[in-house]
PAZAVO-885983 format. One record per atom (N, C-alpha, C): residue number from 1; atom name; x, y, z. Coordinates in steps of 0.05 Angstrom, whole numbers, plus 5000, padded with zeros to 4 digits. Example, Ala and Ser with C-alpha at 12.3 -4.5 7.8 and 13.67 -1.06 7.14 Angstrom:
<pts>
<1,'N',<5264,4886,5156>>;
<1,'CA',<5246,4910,5156>>;
<1,'C',<5264,4934,5156>>;
<2,'N',<5257,4955,5142>>;
<2,'CA',<5273,4979,5143>>;
<2,'C',<5258,5001,5157>>;
</pts>
This chain:
<pts>
<1,'N',<3803,9193,4577>>;
<1,'CA',<3780,9184,4592>>;
<1,'C',<3788,9185,4622>>;
<2,'N',<3767,9189,4638>>;
<2,'CA',<3771,9191,4667>>;
<2,'C',<3760,9166,4680>>;
<3,'N',<3776,9153,4697>>;
<3,'CA',<3768,9129,4711>>;
<3,'C',<3759,9136,4739>>;
<4,'N',<3735,9127,4747>>;
<4,'CA',<3724,9132,4773>>;
<4,'C',<3721,9106,4788>>;
<5,'N',<3734,9104,4811>>;
<5,'CA',<3732,9080,4828>>;
<5,'C',<3704,9078,4841>>;
<6,'N',<3696,9053,4847>>;
<6,'CA',<3671,9049,4861>>;
<6,'C',<3677,9033,4887>>;
<7,'N',<3657,9029,4904>>;
<7,'CA',<3661,9014,4928>>;
<7,'C',<3669,8985,4923>>;
<8,'N',<3665,8975,4899>>;
<8,'CA',<3674,8948,4892>>;
<8,'C',<3697,8953,4872>>;
<9,'N',<3722,8948,4880>>;
<9,'CA',<3746,8955,4864>>;
<9,'C',<3745,8946,4835>>;
<10,'N',<3733,8923,4829>>;
<10,'CA',<3734,8913,4801>>;
<10,'C',<3713,8926,4783>>;
<11,'N',<3694,8940,4795>>;
<11,'CA',<3673,8954,4779>>;
<11,'C',<3682,8983,4776>>;
<12,'N',<3683,8993,4752>>;
<12,'CA',<3693,9020,4746>>;
<12,'C',<3673,9036,4731>>;
<13,'N',<3673,9062,4736>>;
<13,'CA',<3658,9082,4721>>;
<13,'C',<3678,9096,4702>>;
<14,'N',<3671,9098,4677>>;
<14,'CA',<3688,9111,4658>>;
<14,'C',<3674,9136,4647>>;
<15,'N',<3687,9159,4649>>;
<15,'CA',<3676,9184,4638>>;
<15,'C',<3694,9192,4614>>;
<16,'N',<3681,9193,4591>>;
<16,'CA',<3697,9201,4567>>;
<16,'C',<3702,9231,4567>>;
<17,'N',<3723,9240,4554>>;
<17,'CA',<3727,9268,4549>>;
<17,'C',<3710,9276,4525>>;
<18,'N',<3694,9297,4529>>;
<18,'CA',<3675,9305,4509>>;
<18,'C',<3684,9332,4498>>;
<19,'N',<3686,9334,4472>>;
<19,'CA',<3694,9358,4458>>;
<19,'C',<3670,9369,4443>>;
<20,'N',<3660,9392,4451>>;
<20,'CA',<3636,9402,4439>>;
<20,'C',<3638,9432,4432>>;
<21,'N',<3621,9439,4413>>;
<21,'CA',<3617,9467,4405>>;
<21,'C',<3588,9470,4396>>;
<22,'N',<3582,9492,4382>>;
<22,'CA',<3555,9497,4374>>;
<22,'C',<3545,9477,4353>>;
<23,'N',<3563,9461,4341>>;
<23,'CA',<3555,9441,4322>>;
<23,'C',<3547,9415,4334>>;
<24,'N',<3555,9410,4359>>;
<24,'CA',<3550,9384,4372>>;
<24,'C',<3574,9376,4388>>;
<25,'N',<3580,9350,4389>>;
<25,'CA',<3603,9340,4405>>;
<25,'C',<3616,9317,4392>>;
<26,'N',<3640,9310,4402>>;
<26,'CA',<3655,9286,4395>>;
<26,'C',<3666,9274,4420>>;
<27,'N',<3665,9248,4422>>;
<27,'CA',<3678,9234,4444>>;
<27,'C',<3687,9206,4435>>;
<28,'N',<3708,9197,4447>>;
<28,'CA',<3717,9170,4442>>;
<28,'C',<3704,9153,4463>>;
<29,'N',<3689,9132,4455>>;
<29,'CA',<3675,9115,4475>>;
<29,'C',<3690,9090,4482>>;
<30,'N',<3708,9082,4466>>;
<30,'CA',<3724,9058,4472>>;
<30,'C',<3750,9059,4458>>;
<31,'N',<3771,9051,4472>>;
<31,'CA',<3798,9048,4460>>;
<31,'C',<3810,9023,4473>>;
<32,'N',<3815,9003,4458>>;
<32,'CA',<3824,8977,4467>>;
<32,'C',<3849,8979,4485>>;
<33,'N',<3870,8993,4475>>;
<33,'CA',<3895,8994,4491>>;
<33,'C',<3891,9008,4518>>;
<34,'N',<3876,9030,4518>>;
<34,'CA',<3871,9044,4543>>;
<34,'C',<3855,9027,4562>>;
<35,'N',<3834,9014,4552>>;
<35,'CA',<3817,8997,4569>>;
<35,'C',<3833,8975,4581>>;
<36,'N',<3849,8961,4565>>;
<36,'CA',<3865,8939,4575>>;
<36,'C',<3886,8948,4596>>;
<37,'N',<3897,8971,4593>>;
<37,'CA',<3916,8982,4612>>;
<37,'C',<3904,8992,4637>>;
<38,'N',<3880,9004,4635>>;
<38,'CA',<3868,9018,4658>>;
<38,'C',<3845,9005,4672>>;
<39,'N',<3831,8987,4658>>;
<39,'CA',<3807,8975,4669>>;
<39,'C',<3809,8944,4671>>;
<40,'N',<3811,8930,4649>>;
<40,'CA',<3812,8901,4649>>;
<40,'C',<3824,8891,4623>>;
<41,'N',<3840,8871,4625>>;
<41,'CA',<3853,8859,4601>>;
<41,'C',<3835,8838,4589>>;
<42,'N',<3815,8847,4575>>;
<42,'CA',<3794,8829,4564>>;
<42,'C',<3791,8836,4534>>;
<43,'N',<3778,8818,4520>>;
<43,'CA',<3771,8823,4492>>;
<43,'C',<3740,8822,4490>>;
<44,'N',<3729,8839,4474>>;
<44,'CA',<3700,8839,4470>>;
<44,'C',<3693,8825,4445>>;
<45,'N',<3670,8810,4445>>;
<45,'CA',<3662,8793,4422>>;
<45,'C',<3634,8800,4412>>;
<46,'N',<3619,8815,4427>>;
<46,'CA',<3591,8820,4419>>;
<46,'C',<3582,8847,4430>>;
<47,'N',<3569,8863,4413>>;
<47,'CA',<3556,8888,4421>>;
<47,'C',<3526,8885,4419>>;
<48,'N',<3512,8896,4439>>;
<48,'CA',<3483,8894,4441>>;
<48,'C',<3471,8922,4444>>;
<49,'N',<3446,8926,4436>>;
<49,'CA',<3432,8951,4438>>;
<49,'C',<3403,8945,4444>>;
<50,'N',<3393,8957,4465>>;
<50,'CA',<3364,8952,4472>>;
<50,'C',<3351,8979,4476>>;
<51,'N',<3325,8979,4473>>;
<51,'CA',<3308,9003,4479>>;
<51,'C',<3286,8994,4498>>;
<52,'N',<3282,9010,4519>>;
<52,'CA',<3262,9003,4540>>;
<52,'C',<3247,9028,4548>>;
<53,'N',<3222,9023,4556>>;
<53,'CA',<3205,9045,4565>>;
<53,'C',<3209,9051,4594>>;
<54,'N',<3199,9074,4602>>;
<54,'CA',<3200,9083,4630>>;
<54,'C',<3188,9062,4649>>;
<55,'N',<3202,9057,4671>>;
<55,'CA',<3192,9038,4691>>;
<55,'C',<3199,9009,4687>>;
<56,'N',<3213,9003,4664>>;
<56,'CA',<3221,8976,4659>>;
<56,'C',<3247,8970,4674>>;
<57,'N',<3248,8946,4686>>;
<57,'CA',<3272,8937,4699>>;
<57,'C',<3281,8911,4686>>;
<58,'N',<3306,8911,4677>>;
<58,'CA',<3317,8887,4665>>;
<58,'C',<3339,8876,4683>>;
<59,'N',<3336,8852,4692>>;
<59,'CA',<3356,8840,4710>>;
<59,'C',<3345,8831,4736>>;
<60,'N',<3361,8821,4751>>;
<60,'CA',<3390,8820,4751>>;
<60,'C',<3399,8794,4738>>;
<61,'N',<3416,8796,4717>>;
<61,'CA',<3423,8772,4701>>;
<61,'C',<3453,8767,4702>>;
<62,'N',<3460,8741,4699>>;
<62,'CA',<3487,8733,4694>>;
<62,'C',<3486,8705,4682>>;
<63,'N',<3509,8696,4671>>;
<63,'CA',<3511,8670,4658>>;
<63,'C',<3531,8653,4673>>;
<64,'N',<3524,8628,4679>>;
<64,'CA',<3542,8610,4693>>;
<64,'C',<3563,8599,4674>>;
<65,'N',<3556,8595,4649>>;
<65,'CA',<3575,8588,4628>>;
<65,'C',<3578,8612,4609>>;
<66,'N',<3600,8613,4595>>;
<66,'CA',<3604,8636,4577>>;
<66,'C',<3600,8662,4592>>;
<67,'N',<3612,8663,4616>>;
<67,'CA',<3608,8686,4634>>;
<67,'C',<3617,8712,4620>>;
<68,'N',<3600,8732,4622>>;
<68,'CA',<3605,8757,4608>>;
<68,'C',<3614,8780,4626>>;
<69,'N',<3634,8794,4618>>;
<69,'CA',<3640,8820,4628>>;
<69,'C',<3625,8839,4609>>;
<70,'N',<3615,8862,4620>>;
<70,'CA',<3600,8880,4603>>;
<70,'C',<3609,8909,4607>>;
<71,'N',<3613,8923,4585>>;
<71,'CA',<3618,8952,4586>>;
<71,'C',<3592,8965,4576>>;
<72,'N',<3578,8979,4594>>;
<72,'CA',<3551,8988,4588>>;
<72,'C',<3550,9019,4587>>;
<73,'N',<3532,9029,4570>>;
<73,'CA',<3527,9058,4569>>;
<73,'C',<3499,9063,4557>>;
<74,'N',<3490,9087,4561>>;
<74,'CA',<3463,9096,4551>>;
<74,'C',<3467,9117,4530>>;
<75,'N',<3454,9113,4507>>;
<75,'CA',<3457,9132,4485>>;
<75,'C',<3433,9150,4482>>;
<76,'N',<3411,9144,4496>>;
<76,'CA',<3387,9160,4497>>;
<76,'C',<3372,9155,4523>>;
<77,'N',<3365,9176,4537>>;
<77,'CA',<3351,9173,4562>>;
<77,'C',<3369,9168,4586>>;
<78,'N',<3358,9155,4607>>;
<78,'CA',<3373,9151,4632>>;
<78,'C',<3364,9124,4645>>;
<79,'N',<3383,9110,4657>>;
<79,'CA',<3377,9086,4672>>;
<79,'C',<3393,9087,4698>>;
<80,'N',<3383,9072,4718>>;
<80,'CA',<3398,9066,4742>>;
<80,'C',<3409,9038,4738>>;
<81,'N',<3436,9036,4736>>;
<81,'CA',<3449,9011,4729>>;
<81,'C',<3462,8999,4754>>;
<82,'N',<3460,8972,4756>>;
<82,'CA',<3470,8959,4780>>;
<82,'C',<3486,8934,4773>>;
<83,'N',<3508,8931,4788>>;
<83,'CA',<3525,8907,4787>>;
<83,'C',<3526,8894,4815>>;
<84,'N',<3522,8868,4816>>;
<84,'CA',<3522,8853,4841>>;
<84,'C',<3544,8831,4840>>;
<85,'N',<3562,8831,4859>>;
<85,'CA',<3584,8812,4860>>;
<85,'C',<3574,8784,4867>>;
<86,'N',<3577,8765,4849>>;
<86,'CA',<3568,8738,4853>>;
<86,'C',<3592,8719,4857>>;
<87,'N',<3615,8730,4863>>;
<87,'CA',<3640,8714,4867>>;
<87,'C',<3643,8708,4897>>;
<88,'N',<3637,8683,4904>>;
<88,'CA',<3636,8675,4932>>;
<88,'C',<3663,8680,4947>>;
<89,'N',<3685,8679,4933>>;
<89,'CA',<3711,8682,4946>>;
<89,'C',<3719,8712,4948>>;
<90,'N',<3702,8730,4938>>;
<90,'CA',<3708,8758,4938>>;
<90,'C',<3701,8771,4965>>;
<91,'N',<3716,8791,4973>>;
<91,'CA',<3710,8806,4998>>;
<91,'C',<3684,8822,4994>>;
<92,'N',<3675,8826,4969>>;
<92,'CA',<3651,8842,4964>>;
<92,'C',<3628,8824,4954>>;
<93,'N',<3629,8798,4960>>;
<93,'CA',<3608,8780,4952>>;
<93,'C',<3581,8789,4962>>;
<94,'N',<3561,8791,4944>>;
<94,'CA',<3534,8800,4952>>;
<94,'C',<3531,8830,4954>>;
<95,'N',<3552,8845,4950>>;
<95,'CA',<3550,8874,4951>>;
<95,'C',<3544,8884,4923>>;
<96,'N',<3534,8909,4921>>;
<96,'CA',<3526,8920,4895>>;
<96,'C',<3536,8948,4892>>;
<97,'N',<3538,8956,4867>>;
<97,'CA',<3544,8984,4859>>;
<97,'C',<3521,8993,4841>>;
<98,'N',<3511,9016,4846>>;
<98,'CA',<3490,9028,4829>>;
<98,'C',<3498,9056,4820>>;
<99,'N',<3493,9062,4795>>;
<99,'CA',<3501,9088,4784>>;
<99,'C',<3481,9096,4762>>;
<100,'N',<3475,9122,4761>>;
<100,'CA',<3459,9133,4739>>;
<100,'C',<3476,9136,4714>>;
<101,'N',<3467,9124,4693>>;
<101,'CA',<3479,9127,4667>>;
<101,'C',<3459,9140,4649>>;
<102,'N',<3469,9160,4634>>;
<102,'CA',<3450,9175,4616>>;
<102,'C',<3464,9184,4591>>;
<103,'N',<3448,9191,4571>>;
<103,'CA',<3459,9203,4547>>;
<103,'C',<3472,9230,4554>>;
<104,'N',<3462,9243,4575>>;
<104,'CA',<3473,9269,4583>>;
<104,'C',<3500,9266,4597>>;
<105,'N',<3503,9248,4616>>;
<105,'CA',<3529,9246,4630>>;
<105,'C',<3549,9229,4616>>;
<106,'N',<3540,9213,4596>>;
<106,'CA',<3557,9197,4579>>;
<106,'C',<3575,9178,4593>>;
<107,'N',<3569,9172,4618>>;
<107,'CA',<3585,9153,4633>>;
<107,'C',<3581,9124,4624>>;
<108,'N',<3601,9108,4628>>;
<108,'CA',<3599,9079,4623>>;
<108,'C',<3606,9065,4649>>;
<109,'N',<3596,9040,4651>>;
<109,'CA',<3602,9024,4674>>;
<109,'C',<3614,8998,4665>>;
<110,'N',<3637,8990,4677>>;
<110,'CA',<3649,8964,4672>>;
<110,'C',<3638,8945,4693>>;
<111,'N',<3625,8924,4683>>;
<111,'CA',<3614,8903,4700>>;
<111,'C',<3630,8877,4693>>;
<112,'N',<3648,8869,4710>>;
<112,'CA',<3665,8846,4704>>;
<112,'C',<3649,8819,4703>>;
<113,'N',<3661,8799,4691>>;
<113,'CA',<3650,8772,4693>>;
<113,'C',<3648,8764,4722>>;
<114,'N',<3628,8749,4729>>;
<114,'CA',<3624,8741,4757>>;
<114,'C',<3605,8759,4772>>;
<115,'N',<3592,8778,4757>>;
<115,'CA',<3573,8797,4769>>;
<115,'C',<3546,8794,4756>>;
<116,'N',<3525,8796,4772>>;
<116,'CA',<3498,8799,4761>>;
<116,'C',<3494,8828,4754>>;
<117,'N',<3478,8833,4733>>;
<117,'CA',<3475,8860,4723>>;
<117,'C',<3445,8865,4717>>;
<118,'N',<3437,8890,4722>>;
<118,'CA',<3410,8899,4714>>;
<118,'C',<3408,8929,4713>>;
<119,'N',<3386,8938,4701>>;
<119,'CA',<3381,8967,4700>>;
<119,'C',<3352,8973,4700>>;
<120,'N',<3346,8997,4710>>;
<120,'CA',<3318,9007,4712>>;
<120,'C',<3316,9034,4697>>;
<121,'N',<3296,9036,4680>>;
<121,'CA',<3294,9060,4663>>;
<121,'C',<3279,9082,4679>>;
<122,'N',<3293,9105,4683>>;
<122,'CA',<3282,9127,4698>>;
<122,'C',<3271,9149,4680>>;
<123,'N',<3278,9149,4654>>;
<123,'CA',<3268,9169,4635>>;
<123,'C',<3244,9158,4620>>;
<124,'N',<3233,9173,4602>>;
<124,'CA',<3210,9164,4586>>;
<124,'C',<3217,9139,4571>>;
<125,'N',<3241,9137,4560>>;
<125,'CA',<3252,9113,4548>>;
<125,'C',<3282,9115,4549>>;
<126,'N',<3295,9093,4544>>;
<126,'CA',<3325,9093,4544>>;
<126,'C',<3335,9073,4524>>;
<127,'N',<3356,9080,4510>>;
<127,'CA',<3371,9062,4493>>;
<127,'C',<3397,9055,4507>>;
<128,'N',<3401,9029,4510>>;
<128,'CA',<3422,9018,4527>>;
<128,'C',<3441,9002,4509>>;
<129,'N',<3467,9008,4509>>;
<129,'CA',<3486,8994,4492>>;
<129,'C',<3507,8981,4510>>;
<130,'N',<3515,8957,4502>>;
<130,'CA',<3536,8944,4518>>;
<130,'C',<3552,8924,4501>>;
<131,'N',<3578,8924,4508>>;
<131,'CA',<3597,8906,4496>>;
<131,'C',<3601,8882,4515>>;
<132,'N',<3603,8858,4505>>;
<132,'CA',<3606,8834,4521>>;
<132,'C',<3631,8819,4515>>;
<133,'N',<3643,8806,4536>>;
<133,'CA',<3668,8791,4532>>;
<133,'C',<3663,8763,4524>>;
<134,'N',<3638,8754,4524>>;
<134,'CA',<3631,8727,4513>>;
<134,'C',<3603,8729,4502>>;
<135,'N',<3595,8708,4487>>;
<135,'CA',<3570,8708,4473>>;
<135,'C',<3546,8702,4492>>;
<136,'N',<3523,8712,4484>>;
<136,'CA',<3499,8706,4499>>;
<136,'C',<3494,8676,4499>>;
<137,'N',<3489,8664,4523>>;
<137,'CA',<3484,8636,4526>>;
<137,'C',<3460,8632,4543>>;
<138,'N',<3436,8633,4531>>;
<138,'CA',<3411,8632,4547>>;
<138,'C',<3408,8607,4564>>;
<139,'N',<3420,8585,4556>>;
<139,'CA',<3417,8560,4572>>;
<139,'C',<3429,8562,4599>>;
<140,'N',<3448,8580,4603>>;
<140,'CA',<3462,8583,4629>>;
<140,'C',<3455,8609,4643>>;
<141,'N',<3435,8623,4633>>;
<141,'CA',<3429,8649,4645>>;
<141,'C',<3413,8645,4671>>;
<142,'N',<3420,8662,4691>>;
<142,'CA',<3406,8662,4717>>;
<142,'C',<3395,8690,4721>>;
<143,'N',<3372,8692,4733>>;
<143,'CA',<3360,8717,4740>>;
<143,'C',<3355,8717,4771>>;
<144,'N',<3364,8739,4784>>;
<144,'CA',<3360,8742,4812>>;
<144,'C',<3338,8763,4816>>;
<145,'N',<3322,8760,4837>>;
<145,'CA',<3301,8780,4843>>;
<145,'C',<3313,8808,4846>>;
<146,'N',<3302,8827,4833>>;
<146,'CA',<3311,8855,4835>>;
<146,'C',<3308,8866,4863>>;
<147,'N',<3288,8856,4878>>;
<147,'CA',<3282,8867,4904>>;
<147,'C',<3291,8848,4927>>;
<148,'N',<3310,8832,4921>>;
<148,'CA',<3320,8813,4942>>;
<148,'C',<3330,8829,4966>>;
<149,'N',<3320,8823,4990>>;
<149,'CA',<3328,8838,5014>>;
<149,'C',<3357,8834,5022>>;
<150,'N',<3368,8811,5015>>;
<150,'CA',<3396,8806,5022>>;
<150,'C',<3415,8825,5008>>;
<151,'N',<3409,8831,4983>>;
<151,'CA',<3425,8851,4968>>;
<151,'C',<3418,8879,4976>>;
<152,'N',<3392,8885,4978>>;
<152,'CA',<3382,8911,4987>>;
<152,'C',<3388,8934,4968>>;
<153,'N',<3383,8930,4943>>;
<153,'CA',<3387,8952,4923>>;
<153,'C',<3367,8973,4927>>;
<154,'N',<3376,8998,4928>>;
<154,'CA',<3358,9021,4931>>;
<154,'C',<3350,9032,4903>>;
<155,'N',<3333,9017,4889>>;
<155,'CA',<3325,9025,4862>>;
<155,'C',<3309,9052,4864>>;
<156,'N',<3314,9071,4846>>;
<156,'CA',<3298,9096,4847>>;
<156,'C',<3272,9093,4833>>;
<157,'N',<3254,9076,4843>>;
<157,'CA',<3229,9070,4831>>;
<157,'C',<3211,9095,4830>>;
<158,'N',<3200,9101,4807>>;
<158,'CA',<3184,9124,4803>>;
<158,'C',<3158,9121,4819>>;
<159,'N',<3153,9140,4836>>;
<159,'CA',<3129,9140,4854>>;
<159,'C',<3127,9115,4871>>;
<160,'N',<3150,9102,4875>>;
<160,'CA',<3150,9077,4891>>;
<160,'C',<3135,9054,4879>>;
<161,'N',<3127,9056,4853>>;
<161,'CA',<3112,9036,4839>>;
<161,'C',<3130,9012,4831>>;
<162,'N',<3119,8988,4832>>;
<162,'CA',<3134,8965,4823>>;
<162,'C',<3142,8968,4794>>;
<163,'N',<3166,8959,4787>>;
<163,'CA',<3175,8962,4759>>;
<163,'C',<3161,8941,4741>>;
<164,'N',<3163,8946,4716>>;
<164,'CA',<3153,8927,4696>>;
<164,'C',<3175,8906,4691>>;
<165,'N',<3169,8881,4694>>;
<165,'CA',<3188,8859,4692>>;
<165,'C',<3180,8839,4670>>;
<166,'N',<3200,8825,4659>>;
<166,'CA',<3195,8803,4641>>;
<166,'C',<3186,8779,4658>>;
<167,'N',<3175,8759,4645>>;
<167,'CA',<3167,8735,4660>>;
<167,'C',<3191,8722,4673>>;
<168,'N',<3213,8722,4659>>;
<168,'CA',<3238,8710,4670>>;
<168,'C',<3246,8725,4696>>;
<169,'N',<3245,8751,4696>>;
<169,'CA',<3253,8767,4719>>;
<169,'C',<3233,8765,4742>>;
<170,'N',<3207,8762,4735>>;
<170,'CA',<3187,8759,4755>>;
<170,'C',<3192,8733,4772>>;
<171,'N',<3203,8713,4759>>;
<171,'CA',<3209,8688,4772>>;
<171,'C',<3238,8686,4781>>;
<172,'N',<3252,8709,4784>>;
<172,'CA',<3280,8709,4792>>;
<172,'C',<3284,8695,4819>>;
<173,'N',<3308,8685,4822>>;
<173,'CA',<3315,8670,4847>>;
<173,'C',<3322,8689,4869>>;
<174,'N',<3318,8680,4894>>;
<174,'CA',<3329,8694,4917>>;
<174,'C',<3359,8693,4916>>;
<175,'N',<3373,8713,4925>>;
<175,'CA',<3402,8714,4924>>;
<175,'C',<3413,8689,4938>>;
<176,'N',<3402,8682,4961>>;
<176,'CA',<3413,8660,4977>>;
<176,'C',<3411,8633,4962>>;
<177,'N',<3392,8631,4943>>;
<177,'CA',<3389,8606,4928>>;
<177,'C',<3403,8607,4901>>;
<178,'N',<3412,8630,4893>>;
<178,'CA',<3425,8633,4867>>;
<178,'C',<3453,8621,4866>>;
<179,'N',<3460,8608,4845>>;
<179,'CA',<3487,8597,4843>>;
<179,'C',<3507,8620,4841>>;
<180,'N',<3531,8615,4852>>;
<180,'CA',<3551,8636,4852>>;
<180,'C',<3577,8624,4839>>;
<181,'N',<3596,8641,4836>>;
<181,'CA',<3622,8633,4826>>;
<181,'C',<3642,8629,4849>>;
<182,'N',<3662,8612,4845>>;
<182,'CA',<3682,8608,4866>>;
<182,'C',<3699,8632,4870>>;
</pts>
């Protein structure tokens, strides 16, 4: 696997080695010993899989308790994936990393605990898979506005149209009012 650094040192892009021929392809998507040595010494406890239509934006989410690190990838379609540093003591607090993840490029993004996370579907639909370092804990989940000007994410919105949001995300907090980590 190839590790690609991002402007936020703790957030990593992982490119698998893909072996293909006329029959299809094979790739290793996760290897515990490699991940712990090269990315983060964490254990994963939950895998999730979602499917979303074009124009849907999910996020920006994080949990104050049972804080999750996430290893994310797309198995069908394409998304613009974003991680926002919510660690107040970090030199990159409030900064974000955005990357296109697709079934075609097969890239993965490591989003450490202490980051808000979200994605926007740029293809007709997308299937999004992610491994988590802790269990989902809805009671402590926070949602930040996707369009918060303090963060200034440059979402690749199709035709500049507003994305489709859940009720929870429509009511997302301003970054300046959102709780952070020490």
